[in-house]
Backbone as ProteinMPNN parsed JSONL, in Angstrom:
{"seq_chain_A": "MSSLNKGVGKVEVSLKWDPSPAGVPDHDLDIIAAVYPADDPHGAPVYLVHFGSRSPDGTITLSRDSRSGLGFGVDEAMTLELNRLSPAYGRVVVGVAIQQSSGRRTFGEISNASVLVREGYTDLQSHDFAGLRDSTAATIVEFTRDGLGGWECRRAVRGFDADPQAFATVMGAPAA", "coords_chain_A": {"N_chain_A": [[9.006, -14.443, 6.546], [8.068, -16.246, 3.618], [8.934, -18.771, 2.734], [11.654, -21.065, 3.31], [14.71, -19.438, 3.068], [14.096, -18.291, 0.585], [12.608, -16.009, 0.587], [10.035, -13.49, 0.209], [7.895, -13.726, -2.568], [5.651, -13.29, -4.635], [3.111, -11.131, -3.938], [-0.129, -10.061, -2.722], [-1.831, -7.121, -2.037], [-4.679, -6.204, -0.488], [-7.538, -4.126, -0.159], [-10.317, -2.961, 1.662], [-13.448, -1.329, 2.369], [-16.376, 0.126, 3.892], [-19.129, 1.577, 2.091], [-19.943, 5.117, 1.942], [-22.365, 6.641, 4.159], [-25.805, 7.282, 3.202], [-26.309, 10.311, 1.454], [-23.854, 11.382, 2.071], [-20.735, 12.338, 0.69], [-18.885, 10.038, -1.422], [-16.4, 7.812, -0.057], [-13.101, 7.542, -1.023], [-10.524, 5.485, -1.206], [-7.102, 4.729, -1.776], [-4.636, 2.406, -2.841], [-1.168, 2.698, -2.74], [2.011, 2.161, -4.105], [5.44, 2.578, -3.593], [8.535, 2.536, -5.157], [11.921, 2.073, -4.472], [15.373, 2.879, -5.104], [18.108, 0.509, -4.89], [20.522, 1.581, -4.075], [19.825, 3.869, -2.683], [17.703, 3.59, -0.602], [15.996, 5.119, 1.025], [15.608, 7.484, -0.177], [14.312, 9.484, -2.839], [11.47, 8.049, -4.476], [11.821, 5.78, -7.235], [9.726, 5.194, -8.899], [6.107, 5.388, -8.73], [3.217, 3.407, -8.069], [-0.176, 3.459, -8.57], [-3.716, 4.242, -8.636], [-4.807, 3.951, -11.964], [-2.279, 3.409, -13.025], [0.713, 1.406, -13.568], [3.655, -0.53, -12.795], [6.621, 0.219, -14.708], [7.819, -2.135, -15.707], [5.849, -4.001, -15.427], [5.647, -5.488, -13.081], [4.285, -4.671, -10.836], [0.973, -4.209, -10.28], [-2.247, -2.697, -10.273], [-5.194, -4.178, -9.775], [-7.821, -3.827, -9.13], [-9.902, -1.042, -8.602], [-11.696, 0.866, -6.655], [-13.941, 3.572, -6.241], [-15.692, 4.12, -4.316], [-16.203, 2.119, -2.431], [-18.299, 0.446, -2.771], [-19.882, -2.71, -3.287], [-19.101, -6.226, -2.914], [-16.738, -7.818, -0.799], [-13.322, -7.412, -1.674], [-12.234, -4.106, -2.363], [-10.123, -2.768, -3.562], [-7.164, -4.005, -5.109], [-3.772, -4.878, -5.229], [-1.108, -6.311, -6.96], [2.111, -7.475, -6.356], [4.955, -8.483, -7.83], [7.536, -9.292, -6.539], [9.706, -10.999, -6.796], [10.378, -10.72, -9.436], [11.311, -8.184, -9.75], [13.795, -5.842, -10.751], [17.275, -6.048, -9.775], [18.169, -3.51, -9.3], [16.409, -2.239, -7.675], [15.699, -1.852, -4.253], [13.874, -1.578, -2.237], [10.437, -1.506, -1.383], [7.616, 0.285, -0.574], [4.359, 0.129, 0.663], [1.299, 1.784, 0.842], [-1.758, 3.412, 1.983], [-3.968, 5.879, 0.898], [-6.358, 8.446, 1.497], [-8.533, 9.965, -0.705], [-8.952, 13.452, -0.918], [-10.801, 15.128, -2.093], [-13.431, 15.971, -1.529], [-13.283, 17.365, 0.841], [-11.52, 17.229, 4.008], [-10.818, 14.01, 5.132], [-10.559, 11.354, 7.461], [-9.183, 8.178, 8.588], [-10.705, 7.42, 10.756], [-13.251, 8.202, 10.102], [-14.185, 6.435, 8.272], [-15.909, 3.535, 7.756], [-15.198, 0.216, 8.737], [-12.72, -0.143, 7.374], [-10.022, -1.955, 6.068], [-6.929, -3.696, 5.512], [-5.177, -6.276, 3.818], [-2.367, -8.323, 3.52], [-1.112, -10.743, 1.484], [0.543, -13.778, 0.564], [0.12, -16.009, -1.831], [-1.838, -18.415, -0.345], [-1.3, -17.627, 2.173], [-1.622, -15.48, 4.866], [0.187, -12.645, 5.395], [0.084, -10.287, 6.84], [-2.333, -8.141, 8.468], [-4.422, -5.251, 8.815], [-6.475, -2.865, 10.507], [-6.748, -0.098, 10.662], [-7.518, 1.092, 13.049], [-5.829, 2.27, 14.994], [-5.109, 4.534, 13.687], [-6.85, 6.643, 13.514], [-6.931, 9.486, 13.227], [-5.492, 9.979, 10.974], [-4.876, 10.651, 7.478], [-3.632, 9.234, 5.598], [-1.57, 6.3, 5.282], [1.318, 4.247, 5.77], [1.705, 0.754, 5.235], [3.032, -1.719, 4.759], [6.378, -2.869, 4.238], [8.77, -3.887, 1.927], [11.914, -5.285, 1.686], [15.126, -5.932, 0.24], [17.031, -8.762, 1.141], [20.332, -9.82, 2.235], [20.904, -11.784, 0.391], [19.555, -11.297, -1.905], [16.888, -11.967, -1.889], [13.492, -11.155, -0.854], [12.242, -9.498, 2.022], [9.471, -9.175, 4.211], [8.037, -6.625, 6.087], [6.132, -5.332, 8.717], [4.909, -2.075, 8.583], [3.361, 0.036, 9.746], [2.268, 3.254, 9.807], [0.972, 6.411, 10.434], [-0.07, 9.341, 8.569], [-0.677, 12.826, 8.013], [-1.668, 13.85, 5.332], [-2.387, 14.736, 1.937], [-3.013, 12.611, -0.969], [-0.992, 13.285, -2.932], [1.066, 14.628, -1.478], [1.596, 12.641, 0.412], [2.736, 10.624, -1.17], [5.274, 11.612, -1.553], [6.491, 11.52, 0.945], [6.135, 9.038, 2.118], [8.098, 7.041, 2.14], [10.092, 7.95, 3.751], [12.477, 7.762, 6.462], [11.331, 6.619, 9.661], [10.688, 8.917, 12.278]], "CA_chain_A": [[9.252, -14.908, 5.208], [7.1, -17.243, 3.224], [9.554, -20.077, 2.627], [13.038, -21.059, 3.751], [15.763, -18.834, 2.27], [13.673, -17.751, -0.706], [11.986, -14.717, 0.784], [8.699, -13.253, -0.313], [7.957, -13.676, -4.026], [4.527, -12.586, -5.252], [2.138, -10.821, -2.887], [-1.274, -9.225, -3.054], [-2.31, -6.22, -0.998], [-6.087, -5.915, -0.768], [-8.118, -3.073, 0.676], [-11.779, -2.872, 1.593], [-14.091, -0.392, 3.279], [-17.808, 0.27, 3.663], [-19.503, 2.821, 1.403], [-20.415, 6.246, 2.757], [-23.808, 6.654, 4.412], [-26.61, 8.045, 2.236], [-26.208, 11.759, 1.571], [-22.465, 11.764, 2.35], [-19.905, 12.028, -0.483], [-18.179, 8.757, -1.393], [-15.031, 7.669, 0.435], [-12.241, 6.957, -2.053], [-9.213, 5.107, -0.678], [-6.231, 4.227, -2.832], [-3.379, 1.74, -2.522], [-0.029, 3.306, -3.437], [3.302, 1.498, -3.887], [6.598, 3.384, -3.976], [9.7, 1.679, -5.381], [13.134, 2.842, -4.177], [16.593, 2.253, -5.621], [18.914, -0.237, -3.926], [21.615, 2.41, -3.561], [19.279, 4.974, -1.896], [16.38, 3.072, -0.273], [15.157, 6.077, 1.751], [15.582, 8.723, -0.962], [13.111, 9.663, -3.658], [11.105, 6.811, -5.182], [12.088, 5.707, -8.67], [8.387, 5.336, -9.476], [4.94, 5.085, -7.903], [2.119, 2.699, -8.715], [-1.437, 3.817, -7.921], [-4.843, 4.157, -9.567], [-4.517, 4.378, -13.327], [-0.896, 3.188, -13.443], [1.361, 0.156, -13.199], [5.099, -0.354, -12.876], [7.087, 0.179, -16.095], [8.14, -3.502, -16.122], [4.672, -4.847, -15.228], [5.752, -6.325, -11.883], [3.345, -4.176, -9.825], [-0.25, -3.806, -10.971], [-3.469, -2.491, -9.499], [-6.194, -4.907, -10.548], [-9.157, -3.326, -8.784], [-9.849, 0.332, -8.12], [-13.029, 1.353, -6.311], [-13.991, 4.98, -5.829], [-16.786, 4.305, -3.369], [-16.326, 1.033, -1.469], [-19.483, -0.355, -3.083], [-19.625, -4.066, -3.755], [-18.8, -7.219, -1.885], [-15.358, -8.269, -0.747], [-12.204, -6.486, -1.851], [-12.515, -2.932, -3.188], [-8.904, -2.509, -4.335], [-6.161, -5.063, -4.971], [-2.511, -4.632, -5.929], [-0.213, -7.456, -6.995], [3.53, -7.115, -6.432], [5.805, -9.62, -8.153], [8.839, -8.871, -6.039], [10.725, -11.901, -7.321], [10.702, -10.302, -10.802], [11.847, -6.817, -9.753], [15.214, -5.686, -11.062], [18.169, -5.864, -8.62], [18.391, -2.079, -9.104], [15.462, -1.787, -6.665], [15.979, -2.501, -2.98], [12.844, -1.352, -1.218], [9.095, -1.148, -1.851], [6.731, 0.65, 0.532], [2.963, 0.164, 0.238], [0.451, 2.54, 1.757], [-3.137, 3.723, 1.611], [-4.29, 7.305, 1.042], [-7.757, 8.813, 1.291], [-8.696, 11.133, -1.572], [-9.469, 14.567, -0.121], [-11.484, 16.046, -3.015], [-14.669, 16.51, -0.966], [-12.995, 17.807, 2.199], [-10.595, 16.376, 4.767], [-11.372, 12.781, 5.689], [-9.587, 10.527, 8.173], [-9.569, 6.773, 8.694], [-11.738, 7.316, 11.775], [-14.557, 8.502, 9.498], [-14.487, 5.416, 7.267], [-16.303, 2.307, 8.451], [-14.697, -1.118, 8.39], [-11.569, -0.147, 6.464], [-8.984, -2.909, 6.448], [-5.997, -4.098, 4.466], [-4.628, -7.608, 4.005], [-1.21, -8.629, 2.688], [-1.065, -12.202, 1.342], [1.352, -14.458, -0.444], [-0.64, -17.235, -2.076], [-2.908, -18.593, 0.645], [-0.762, -17.274, 3.485], [-1.757, -14.086, 5.295], [1.43, -12.125, 5.969], [-0.338, -9.325, 7.849], [-3.58, -7.424, 8.238], [-4.521, -4.05, 9.631], [-7.816, -2.285, 10.416], [-6.644, 1.357, 10.754], [-8.058, 1.573, 14.321], [-4.856, 3.136, 15.655], [-4.776, 5.646, 12.786], [-8.128, 7.352, 13.361], [-6.769, 10.886, 12.826], [-4.62, 10.043, 9.793], [-5.498, 10.686, 6.159], [-2.847, 8.297, 4.796], [-0.752, 5.435, 6.147], [2.075, 3.144, 5.206], [1.214, -0.503, 5.775], [4.022, -2.791, 4.679], [7.619, -2.532, 3.555], [9.524, -5.034, 1.431], [13.318, -4.929, 1.464], [15.982, -7.051, -0.187], [17.96, -9.251, 2.146], [21.699, -9.909, 1.737], [21.013, -12.804, -0.652], [18.753, -10.895, -3.053], [15.477, -12.256, -1.663], [12.722, -10.06, -0.28], [11.663, -9.658, 3.348], [8.247, -8.406, 4.461], [8.038, -6.058, 7.436], [5.006, -4.457, 9.052], [5.392, -0.691, 8.617], [2.164, 0.855, 9.931], [2.599, 4.608, 10.268], [-0.016, 7.356, 9.937], [0.338, 10.642, 8.049], [-1.729, 13.797, 7.742], [-1.241, 14.348, 4.024], [-3.199, 14.313, 0.801], [-2.274, 11.579, -1.712], [0.209, 13.823, -3.589], [2.1, 14.854, -0.459], [1.905, 11.335, 1.002], [3.623, 9.901, -2.083], [6.647, 12.146, -1.434], [7.04, 11.289, 2.284], [5.817, 7.715, 2.644], [9.287, 6.208, 2.288], [11.081, 8.587, 4.629], [12.698, 7.01, 7.703], [10.501, 7.015, 10.801], [11.38, 9.843, 13.178]], "C_chain_A": [[8.295, -16.04, 4.886], [7.687, -18.639, 3.111], [11.036, -19.959, 2.955], [13.977, -20.482, 2.7], [15.349, -18.261, 0.922], [13.064, -16.361, -0.571], [10.594, -14.666, 0.191], [8.799, -13.1, -1.831], [6.877, -12.811, -4.658], [3.463, -12.375, -4.179], [0.981, -10.01, -3.45], [-1.63, -8.399, -1.824], [-3.746, -5.881, -1.371], [-6.644, -4.976, 0.295], [-9.624, -3.117, 0.536], [-12.27, -1.878, 2.622], [-15.565, -0.34, 2.942], [-18.091, 1.573, 2.931], [-19.948, 3.892, 2.402], [-21.906, 6.107, 3.031], [-24.528, 7.507, 3.359], [-26.483, 9.541, 2.507], [-24.808, 12.273, 1.854], [-21.631, 11.434, 1.103], [-19.135, 10.712, -0.301], [-16.802, 8.874, -0.765], [-14.24, 7.013, -0.689], [-10.861, 6.74, -1.462], [-8.392, 4.51, -1.811], [-5.002, 3.548, -2.251], [-2.295, 2.408, -3.362], [1.223, 2.506, -3.091], [4.398, 2.417, -4.391], [7.813, 2.456, -4.044], [10.96, 2.533, -5.286], [14.367, 2.112, -4.702], [17.385, 1.558, -4.512], [20.001, 0.632, -3.306], [21.139, 3.626, -2.761], [17.852, 4.612, -1.458], [15.47, 4.01, 0.515], [15.113, 7.432, 1.046], [14.263, 8.863, -1.691], [12.77, 8.347, -4.352], [11.46, 6.916, -6.665], [10.77, 5.846, -9.422], [7.337, 4.957, -8.442], [3.952, 4.282, -8.733], [0.873, 2.999, -7.893], [-2.536, 3.713, -8.956], [-4.418, 4.674, -10.944], [-3.08, 4.165, -13.769], [-0.458, 1.777, -13.081], [2.857, 0.396, -13.319], [5.537, -0.461, -14.34], [7.378, -1.237, -16.602], [6.99, -4.483, -15.895], [4.709, -5.719, -13.988], [4.816, -5.887, -10.76], [2.129, -3.634, -10.566], [-1.396, -3.635, -9.988], [-4.589, -3.119, -10.307], [-7.624, -4.486, -10.24], [-8.993, -1.927, -8.229], [-11.266, 0.827, -7.908], [-12.933, 2.824, -5.913], [-15.049, 5.221, -4.763], [-16.856, 3.249, -2.269], [-17.55, 0.172, -1.704], [-19.078, -1.719, -3.611], [-19.286, -4.963, -2.594], [-17.331, -7.594, -1.947], [-14.366, -7.139, -0.924], [-12.595, -5.333, -2.773], [-11.33, -2.553, -4.066], [-7.938, -3.653, -4.087], [-4.946, -4.713, -5.824], [-1.661, -5.889, -5.827], [1.21, -6.955, -7.181], [4.328, -8.39, -6.68], [7.238, -9.24, -7.816], [9.967, -9.72, -6.61], [11.129, -11.56, -8.759], [11.29, -8.893, -10.863], [13.355, -6.818, -10.012], [16.038, -5.538, -9.786], [18.494, -4.389, -8.356], [17.475, -1.507, -8.02], [15.678, -2.568, -5.379], [14.903, -2.379, -1.94], [11.535, -0.967, -1.894], [8.251, -0.877, -0.616], [5.312, 0.756, -0.03], [2.148, 0.881, 1.3], [-0.941, 2.745, 1.194], [-3.362, 5.206, 1.866], [-5.771, 7.513, 0.766], [-7.787, 10.038, 0.388], [-9.405, 12.226, -0.766], [-10.276, 15.562, -0.948], [-12.772, 16.644, -2.451], [-14.49, 16.941, 0.486], [-12.139, 16.796, 2.934], [-11.333, 15.195, 5.384], [-10.256, 11.982, 6.348], [-10.076, 9.077, 8.218], [-10.653, 6.565, 9.739], [-13.136, 7.572, 11.253], [-15.003, 7.437, 8.501], [-14.73, 4.089, 7.968], [-15.653, 1.069, 7.844], [-13.586, -1.135, 7.344], [-10.546, -1.148, 6.974], [-8.136, -3.262, 5.235], [-5.412, -5.452, 4.837], [-3.478, -7.802, 3.031], [-1.065, -10.149, 2.681], [-0.028, -12.627, 0.326], [0.704, -15.811, -0.656], [-1.8, -17.322, -1.11], [-2.474, -18.224, 2.055], [-0.946, -15.79, 3.763], [-0.45, -13.658, 5.951], [1.137, -11.095, 7.053], [-1.668, -8.714, 7.465], [-3.623, -6.226, 9.189], [-5.902, -3.432, 9.432], [-7.859, -0.768, 10.6], [-7.161, 1.937, 12.078], [-7.102, 2.528, 15.031], [-4.471, 4.363, 14.843], [-5.993, 6.534, 12.537], [-7.989, 8.782, 12.834], [-5.912, 11.062, 11.578], [-5.43, 10.043, 8.506], [-4.775, 9.759, 5.176], [-2.003, 7.465, 5.751], [0.088, 4.484, 5.309], [1.606, 1.886, 5.921], [2.318, -1.544, 5.859], [5.23, -2.309, 3.885], [8.295, -3.842, 3.152], [10.94, -4.565, 1.153], [14.086, -6.171, 1.034], [16.877, -7.458, 0.975], [19.347, -9.361, 1.51], [21.889, -10.906, 0.607], [20.179, -12.468, -1.889], [17.28, -11.233, -2.943], [14.791, -11.068, -1.005], [12.171, -10.438, 1.082], [10.464, -8.724, 3.484], [8.277, -7.925, 5.901], [6.824, -5.163, 7.61], [5.548, -3.043, 9.216], [4.221, 0.274, 8.758], [2.553, 2.183, 10.558], [1.619, 5.582, 9.631], [0.596, 8.681, 9.515], [-0.888, 11.536, 7.929], [-1.324, 14.495, 6.444], [-2.237, 13.904, 2.959], [-2.385, 13.3, -0.011], [-0.993, 12.082, -2.382], [1.35, 13.984, -2.589], [2.541, 13.532, 0.17], [2.917, 10.583, 0.134], [5.073, 10.379, -1.959], [7.287, 11.826, -0.086], [6.879, 9.868, 2.798], [7.025, 6.806, 2.846], [10.359, 6.786, 3.176], [11.27, 7.753, 5.897], [11.776, 7.533, 8.821], [11.319, 7.885, 11.744], [11.639, 9.226, 14.527]], "O_chain_A": [[7.778, -16.707, 5.782], [6.982, -19.613, 3.374], [11.605, -18.87, 2.885], [14.034, -20.976, 1.574], [16.208, -17.782, 0.181], [13.018, -15.616, -1.55], [10.053, -15.673, -0.266], [9.695, -12.415, -2.325], [7.161, -11.724, -5.16], [2.975, -13.336, -3.583], [1.089, -9.367, -4.494], [-1.716, -8.921, -0.713], [-4.001, -5.334, -2.444], [-6.273, -5.027, 1.468], [-10.152, -3.287, -0.563], [-11.6, -1.613, 3.62], [-15.969, -0.714, 1.841], [-17.383, 2.562, 3.121], [-20.281, 3.597, 3.55], [-22.633, 5.522, 2.228], [-23.912, 8.352, 2.709], [-26.543, 9.979, 3.656], [-24.593, 13.485, 1.877], [-21.8, 10.363, 0.519], [-18.785, 10.327, 0.814], [-16.12, 9.888, -0.911], [-14.688, 6.012, -1.249], [-10.115, 7.693, -1.242], [-8.937, 3.858, -2.702], [-4.399, 4.038, -1.297], [-2.485, 2.654, -4.553], [1.47, 2.208, -1.922], [4.299, 2.97, -5.487], [8.083, 1.694, -3.115], [11.065, 3.578, -5.928], [14.403, 0.882, -4.74], [17.339, 1.963, -3.35], [20.362, 0.443, -2.144], [21.968, 4.35, -2.21], [16.895, 5.253, -1.891], [14.282, 3.724, 0.66], [14.634, 8.415, 1.613], [13.223, 8.412, -1.211], [13.665, 7.611, -4.768], [11.406, 7.992, -7.261], [10.697, 6.523, -10.448], [7.622, 4.309, -7.435], [3.861, 4.454, -9.949], [0.862, 2.82, -6.675], [-2.324, 3.162, -10.036], [-3.754, 5.704, -11.059], [-2.685, 4.697, -14.807], [-1.163, 1.051, -12.381], [3.284, 1.406, -13.878], [4.895, -1.157, -15.127], [7.207, -1.516, -17.789], [7.145, -5.678, -16.148], [3.875, -6.614, -13.85], [4.576, -6.653, -9.827], [2.242, -2.716, -11.378], [-1.489, -4.352, -8.992], [-4.905, -2.653, -11.402], [-8.535, -4.766, -11.018], [-8.058, -1.654, -7.476], [-11.961, 1.169, -8.864], [-11.945, 3.25, -5.314], [-15.286, 6.356, -4.35], [-17.519, 3.476, -1.257], [-17.82, -0.741, -0.924], [-18.063, -1.863, -4.294], [-19.194, -4.526, -1.447], [-16.75, -7.677, -3.029], [-14.548, -6.046, -0.389], [-13.204, -5.541, -3.822], [-11.511, -2.073, -5.185], [-7.893, -4.209, -2.989], [-5.072, -4.309, -6.98], [-1.508, -6.462, -4.749], [1.484, -6.123, -8.046], [4.367, -9.277, -5.827], [8.039, -8.912, -8.692], [11.057, -9.214, -6.876], [12.137, -12.074, -9.245], [11.723, -8.456, -11.929], [14.082, -7.694, -9.542], [15.557, -4.962, -8.81], [19.037, -4.056, -7.302], [17.73, -0.42, -7.503], [15.823, -3.79, -5.402], [14.987, -2.994, -0.877], [11.523, -0.198, -2.855], [8.178, -1.711, 0.287], [5.088, 1.389, -1.062], [2.287, 0.622, 2.496], [-1.259, 2.313, 0.085], [-2.994, 5.727, 2.919], [-6.361, 6.848, -0.085], [-7.137, 11.041, 0.681], [-10.346, 11.947, -0.023], [-10.423, 16.718, -0.55], [-13.166, 17.733, -2.867], [-15.435, 16.889, 1.273], [-12.047, 15.638, 2.527], [-12.341, 15.364, 6.07], [-9.133, 11.943, 5.844], [-11.237, 8.792, 7.922], [-11.444, 5.629, 9.626], [-14.113, 7.195, 11.9], [-16.096, 7.536, 7.943], [-13.865, 3.583, 8.683], [-15.573, 0.905, 6.627], [-13.523, -2.047, 6.519], [-10.241, -1.186, 8.166], [-8.572, -3.142, 4.09], [-5.18, -5.743, 6.011], [-3.601, -7.48, 1.849], [-0.915, -10.771, 3.733], [0.241, -11.922, -0.646], [0.731, -16.665, 0.231], [-2.643, -16.427, -1.052], [-3.195, -18.479, 3.019], [-0.488, -14.944, 2.996], [-0.031, -14.244, 6.95], [1.842, -11.026, 8.06], [-2.083, -8.757, 6.307], [-2.952, -6.201, 10.221], [-6.445, -3.464, 8.328], [-8.952, -0.209, 10.686], [-7.236, 3.158, 12.217], [-7.552, 3.512, 15.619], [-3.612, 5.142, 15.255], [-6.136, 7.109, 11.458], [-8.841, 9.242, 12.074], [-5.639, 12.192, 11.173], [-6.534, 9.501, 8.453], [-5.248, 9.531, 4.063], [-1.751, 7.869, 6.886], [-0.359, 3.978, 4.28], [1.164, 1.941, 7.069], [2.515, -2.172, 6.899], [5.122, -1.468, 2.993], [8.378, -4.781, 3.943], [11.146, -3.565, 0.466], [13.752, -7.296, 1.406], [17.41, -6.614, 1.696], [19.505, -9.018, 0.339], [22.917, -10.885, -0.07], [20.105, -13.269, -2.821], [16.492, -10.837, -3.801], [15.443, -10.089, -0.642], [11.691, -11.554, 1.281], [10.454, -7.621, 2.936], [8.512, -8.706, 6.823], [6.523, -4.335, 6.75], [6.541, -2.837, 9.914], [4.098, 1.222, 7.983], [3.084, 2.243, 11.667], [1.451, 5.578, 8.412], [1.636, 9.095, 10.028], [-2.006, 11.05, 7.763], [-0.725, 15.571, 6.453], [-2.848, 12.841, 3.064], [-1.188, 13.144, 0.232], [0.005, 11.36, -2.396], [2.467, 13.527, -2.832], [3.728, 13.332, 0.429], [3.85, 9.974, 0.656], [5.999, 9.616, -2.235], [8.513, 11.857, 0.025], [7.448, 9.531, 3.836], [6.965, 5.883, 3.658], [11.421, 6.187, 3.343], [10.329, 7.108, 6.358], [11.49, 8.727, 8.903], [12.498, 7.623, 11.98], [12.214, 9.874, 15.401]]}, "name": "protein", "num_of_chains": 1, "seq": "MSSLNKGVGKVEVSLKWDPSPAGVPDHDLDIIAAVYPADDPHGAPVYLVHFGSRSPDGTITLSRDSRSGLGFGVDEAMTLELNRLSPAYGRVVVGVAIQQSSGRRTFGEISNASVLVREGYTDLQSHDFAGLRDSTAATIVEFTRDGLGGWECRRAVRGFDADPQAFATVMGAPAA"}
């Protein structure tokens, strides 16, 4: 948690990766957030936030969306204002999916991919996808409401072999 008894409030999930080598189609990675109802936190998501969208109430927004990894620093960034989310929501799962439009790609084929979860100036967690070399998508972090209505942050690194559409339907399922 970020502070005593208050839980996690506003976080940023940032993603970066190196561009594809010359002559190879661009790598396109996407941050995806799935929001689940408090009364069914492992059921179907109420809504998803990804490229080209934001949460209906404006509490989750994608502020950067790269399709190639070109540029310096962060390629994609998502802000989650958990402290503003309705009490109707009890769980948020954030993951990363690789677009598969130019053939199957795994994290092992993408150089220097990494994700960072921060609250203010505090790093809550980071991950470099090294243990997910054969995966095409992965969950990274899970936020759940505690008994007092605050939010807790939990590392939830788990790889999937799924395209972004399929990943969005299974990313919140309980681990086997």
